[in-house]
N, C-alpha and C positions, 0 to 999 in steps of 0.2 A: 416389618411387613405382619408381624404376629398383632400387633396391636390394631394395624388395619384391619384386619380379617376378623378379629374377635370383637372390634367396636362395631363393624358393620353388622356382623350376625346379632349383637346385642340389639342394635337399633333395628333391624330388621324383626326381631322376635319380641321386642319391648322389653328385655330384660336389662335391668339396670341402665334405662335408656339415656337419663341425664349424664351419668358417667360415661356411658359409650359415646355419646354425642361431644362431650367435652374431650376425651381422647382424639377423637375425629378432627375436631377444632385444632387441636394441638398439631397432630401429624400433619395437616393440610396447611396450615401457616408454617410449619418448618419447610414444608415441599415447595411452597411458594417462594419463599425466601431463597431456597437453594436453586431452583431451576427455572422459575416462571422470568427472571429477570433477563436471563441468559438467553433463553428462548426467544423474548421478545425483542432484544437486541440483535439477534441474527435476521429479524424480519426487517430491519433498518426502517424504523418508524421515522417519518418525515416532520411530524410535530405533535404536540402534545394531545391532540385528538386521536390521531393515529396510534400513539402510546398508549392511551387507554382503551381503545377498542382491540388493540392487540392482546392486552391482559384479559379483556372479557372473552376472547377465544379460548384462553387457557382453562383446561377442564378443572384445575385446582380451584377457580375463584367460584365455581358454581357449586362445587363438593362443599367449600366452605359456607357458602349461602346457605345451602341445605342443611348441613350440621348446625349451624347458628339458629335456624328455624327451629329444629327439633330441640336443641338444647334450650331454648328460651320458652317453647310451649310445652315441653315436657312429654311424658307418654300419653298416649291416648286412652280411651276407653276399652278398646280390644287389644291390650296389651298384657304381657305376663305381669308387669308391674302393677296393673290394676287388679289382677287376681290374686297376687301375692302380698301387697302392701296392707290390705285390710286384715290380713290375717294377724299382722304385728301391731295392729292399732294405728297405722298411719294413714 
């Protein structure tokens, strides 16, 4: 829970954004592997299309998409990273 909260705050404020987004990706993949399959099987999908749509209703998938987007795009111009990294010559 500490990783989720601290990574979420890091992404929110733009502090160590790539590292925080990576933490969210790891935690979300772990949560998806642990709980999503059980929850989808409880809904008794009838075919593979229903199976995929049940996974898309899970919140973990959308958090994973958002965290991957932030991880791949990096911090924006209005983040703490954009203010601090130029001071270190990066």
